[in-house]
N, C-alpha and C positions, 0 to 999 in steps of 0.2 A: 283722397277720401278721408284718410286718418287725420290729416292736419285740419281739414275743414270741420270734421266732426268734433275734434278737440276744441277748435275755436268756438263753435256753437255752444258746446257744453260750458266752456269758460264764461261765455256771455250769460248763460243761464245762472251760473254761480254768482255773477255780479248783480243780476236782477233779483235773485231769490229773496234776499232779506227785506225788500221794500214792501211796505204795507200799502197795497193798492185797493181801490174800491171803484165805484162807478164815477166818483168825482174826487177831487182833492189833490194834495201835493204829491202823493204817491204816484199818481198817474203822470203828473208833470215830470217828476224825476225820471220815471221810466222812459217817457218819450224823449226827454233830454238825452238819455243814454243811447237810445235808438238813433237819435239825430247825429251823434258822434260818428256813427257808421254811415248814415244817410244824410249828408249835409243839406240836401234839398227838401227834407221833410218840413212841411208847413204845419204849425201847431195852431189849432183853432180853439177859442173859448166861447161857449154858448151860455148866456146868462141864465141864472135861476129864474124860473117862471116862463121861459120861452115855450110856446106851444108847438108841438110837433105831432101832427095827426091827432090821435086820441090821448096823447101823453103830454106831460108838462115836465120840463127840466127841474129836478128836485133841488133842494138846498145842498150846498157843498159840505162834505164831511171830512174833517181832519182829526187825527188822534195822535197824542203825544205819549201817553202812558196809561196803564191799567193794571190793577192787581187785586188779589183777595188776600187778606191777612186773617189767619184762623184764630180761635180763642186763646191759643198759646202764644200768639204774637209772631207766628211764622208766616212768611209770604209763600203761599202755596200755589198761587197762580200768578204768572208774571208775563205781561205783554212783551217785555223786552226779550224774553226767551223764545216766545212764539207768538207772532201776530195773529195766529188763528184763534188764540184764547179769547178774543173779544168778538161778540156778535157784531157783524158788520153794520155800520150806521148807528151804533149804540149812542143814545143821548148821554150827556155827562151825568155822573152820579158820584157822590162822596158821602157815605153814611154807614151807620152800624145797622146790621140786620140779623135776625135770628136764622137758624138753619132752615126752618120751614120757609121763611120768605126767600132766602137765598136759593133754595131748590126751585122756586118758581121762575128763576132767572138763569138756570143752568141748562145746558144742552150737551148731551152725550149720546153715545151709540152702544146700546147693550150688546148688539151683535158683533161689534168690534171694540171690545173693552179697553184696548190699549191705545186707541186712536183718538186724536182730537178732531171733532167734526168742523167743517167749514159751513157756517150758517150766517145768514144776513136778514135784515129787516129794513129794506130800503124805503118802503112807502107807508110804514106805520111806526110811530115813535115807540121805541122800547130800549131797554138796556139789558145786557146779558153777557154771560161768559160761556165759553165752550171748553169742556175739559174731558179727559178720558173717563169712561164709565168706571174704571177701576178706582180712580181717584174720587169720583163722586160717591161711590159706595162706601168709601172709607171715612167720609166726613162725620164728625161727632157733633153732638149738641153743644150749643153755646152761641156767643155773639161774634159775628164776622164783620170785618171792616172791608167794604167794597169801594173801589174808586176807579172811575173811568174819566180820564182827563181828555175830553174831546170837544169839538165844536161842530155844531150843525147850524149853519147860517147862510144867508144869501151869498152866492158866489157864482160859480160857473161849472160847466162840464167841459172837459178837455179831450180833444182827439187830434190825431195826426194824419196828414194826407200827403202822399207823394204822387205826383203826376209825371210820368216819363213819356215824353212825346215820341211817336214813331213816324214812319213814312206814311202811314194811313191814320185816318181819324178814328177808325173802329178801335174799340178798347177791349183789353182783357183786364179783369177785375180780381184783385186779391184783397181779402178782408180778414183781419184777425183782431182779437180782443185783448185789452190790457187792464182788466178790472178785478182780477183775483189777487189775494195776498200771496203768501208763500206756498204756492202749489206749482209743481214743476211741469207735469205732463198736461193737466188741464189748466193751462194758461200759458206758462212761459215758453213751452215748445212752439206754440203758434207765432208769437211775436219774434222769437229768435229765428226760426226757419224763414219767416217772411222777410226779416231784415237781410238775411244772407241771400235769399232769392233776389231781392231788390238790388243787392250789390252785384250779383251776376248779371242781371238785366242792364244795369248801368254800364257795364263793360261790354255789352253785346253790340257788335258793329252792325249798323244799318238795321236797327229794330224795325220790324215790319209794322207792328201794332203799337198803339199807345197803351200804356199801363196805368191803371188807377189803383193805387195801393193805400189802404187805410188801416189805422190802428185805433180802435174805438172801444168804449165800454160796451160789453155785450148787451143786447136787447135795446136799451134806451139809446145807445150810441148809434146802432144801425138805423133805428127809427129816425133819429135826428138827421143823420146823414142823408137818408132817403128823402126826408121832407125838404131838404135843401137842394138836392141834386137829381131828383128822380127823373125829370124830363131828359136831361143829357144822358143819364145812365140807360134809360130805356131805349134811347135812340142809337147809342153807340156800342154798348157792351154786347159782345158776341159770345163770351164765355167767362165764367167766374168761378172762384174757389173760395170756400170758407175754411181757413186754416186753423186747426185746433187738434190737440191730442196727437202729437207726432213724435214723441220722444222715447217710447219704450221699445223693447225688442221682441214683444210677444206676437204681434199680429200686424196685418194690414187690413184696412176696411174701406169700403166705398159706400157712401150714402148719396143717392141720386137727388137731382132736382125734383120738384113736384111733377114736372112733365116727363122726366126720365129719358128723354131722347134728344136733349139739346146737344150742341157741339161740345160743351163742357163734359156732359155725360159720356159722349162717344169717345173723346180722347182719354178720359179717366179710365173707362173700361178697357180701351186698347192698351194703355200703358200697364195696367195691373194684370191684364190677361197674360202678357208676355213677360213682365218683370217679376210679378208676384202672383203666380197662378193659384196659390192657396188662399188668396185674400177672402175676407168675408164680405158679403153683400147684404146691405140692409135696405129697407124701403123708406119712403118719405114719412111713413107713420112712426119711424124711429127717430125722427128729427129731434134736436135738442139745443141747437145753437142758432146763429144768426141766419142760417138758411130759412128759418121760420119767417123772417122779415123779407128777405130778398125774393122768396118764391110765393109770397102771399098774394091773394087775389087783387088784381089791379096793379101790382108791381111786376110779377111774372118775369123776373130776371133768370137767365140761364146759369144758375149757381149750384154746384154740388160740392161734396167734400171727399177728400182722400185723407184717411187717418191711419195711424198705427192702431193701437187698441182704442176703440171708440169710447166717447164719454159715457159714463154710467156702466161700462162693461168691464172695468178693471176694479178690483176690490179696494184699491187705494183712493179711488175717485172721491173728491171733496173731503179728504181727510189729511191729517198730518203725515200719513204714510206716502202721499204723493210728493216725494222729495227728490233730491238730486241723485239718490241711488237708483230710483226707478227710471229716471231719464238718463240715457247713456249717449255717448258720442256716436255709436253705431246706430242707435235708434233715431237720433236727430238726422244723421246722414240719410237714412232710409226715407224719412219724411221729406227731406230736402230733394233727394234725387228723384222721387216719384213726381213731385211737382215740377222740377226742372225738365224732366222728360216730357211732361204734358205741355209746358210752355214751348219747348223746342219743337215739338210736333205741330203745335198751332202756328208757330212762326213759319214752318216749312210747308204747311198744308196749302195746296193750291190745286187748280184744275189744269191738267196738261193733256196734250193730244199727240198721239203717234204721228210723226211727220212723213211717214212713207206708207204706201199701201201694201198689204200682206206683210209677212215677216221680213225684216231687213236682213241683208247679208252681213252677218257679224264678222265672218272670217276676213273679209277684205278691209275691215276696220281693226283687225287684230284683237277682236273681242271674242273669238271662238277658235277652237282647234280646227285644223284642216283635215285631220284624219279621224274618221268616226270610230266610236268604241261601243262595246256592248252596254256599258253603264249609262250612256247617253250624256246629257248636259250636266256639268257640275252645278253646285248650288248657286254660284254667282251668275252664271249664264242663264240658268233656269229662272232666277229672280228677274233678270233683265227682260227676258221674253215674256214672262207673266205680267210684269209691270206694264210693258208696252201694249200687251193684249187688252188690258183693262183701261188704259188711258185713252178714253174716247172723247175727251172734251166735255164730258158731263160729270164724271165721277171725280171726287176729290182724292188726293193722295191718301188721306186717312181711310177713305172707303176702299180704295184699291188695296192698301196694306191689309185691311181686314179680310178682303176677299181672297188674297193669296196667302194669308196667314203668316205674315212676316212682320216683325216690329218695324214701324215706320223709320225709326232712327237708324236701323241697319240698312235701310234702303237709300239713305242720303248720298253715300258715295256713288251708288248705282245711278241714281237720278242725275247727279252732277255730271257723270260721265256720258249719259245718254243725251243730256242737253248739249254738252260740249261737242259731241259728234253729230249733232243736228237731228237725232232720232226722236227727240221729244221737244215740243215747242208749246208756246202759249202760256199765259199766266192770267188768271182771273181771280179777283178778290172774292172771298166767300162771304 
């Protein structure tokens, strides 16, 4: 646990300085670093102007530098010190402005006066700077030099895709986004945990399911990906997870699919019930990420979210306070382990049937004591009997585990032993 958590946090540190947006070289650099961990990651470029449902791929944005110089000649805002200082997708500008005009292009948070906000203007041309409200309040009258050295030109939108084939054509879907600049929990925790989950899956012997794993710009990226792959996704995906906000130590949270009762929802609730019983549960009305696209009418994919503290629910959200101190090794490990448990349970979920009528004689198989006691069956034998009682050829193991109130992963050795002794049989795809 410690080594993996530390490795994930180190990867966060490596990705943190990159200025990402919905398009541009920051996304490409991020995906290139992900591909060092996942050599099979395929990187796609979608040209500007490409139509995808009701949207169109915008022009590509790249930025090299930006600053504000005050009347005394001091550089008071510097993109090189924080890439959050620039309004995302700002058009280029290089001119002298009055304080009054400058104020029209500044963004700050009066309620969080020390924080730099994260703000964007993807689909309307603007330029602007994001600064702390403390700094904004201290600006004096005079002429300011503002410069944003950026390009907004025809190019492409970039996303990454990794398909891991399994024994079955049915798919489990993992989606995360790579479009925010230096924000650690709301952005980097998602791609980092997804990368390390993919590495675990790559080493999984005899994967049962095929895994479709994507790294996309939020919203427009999901829409583009669906416009290209919707038919196959609707046919094959049995469960999916939108991975975001998984790096802090404060909470665990679950946001259901719009249906609320898909296989993804069931396994997420099962894992959190046993592993994190104090988790928070939201409704689909609280949605805020790409589940908006995956669960939309006509798409209807079985996608839910397991998070640490959910987006919009932590004070550092979309500010410079969402940094590498907020995201911890243990926080990332918790996000990783929750999803790994879900995938492990899905891989092992099947429909089994008791192979003998009535209760089997466990003692002749050395599975039970031959002298009775007042306390009755121990936990392991009780779980074996309960498991067989509900394995009727109709219920899945996930359903059985819920009925007998035992974490499915704790039943794996019991199931293996009952199969080995011939007391459970049959395997049916779900």
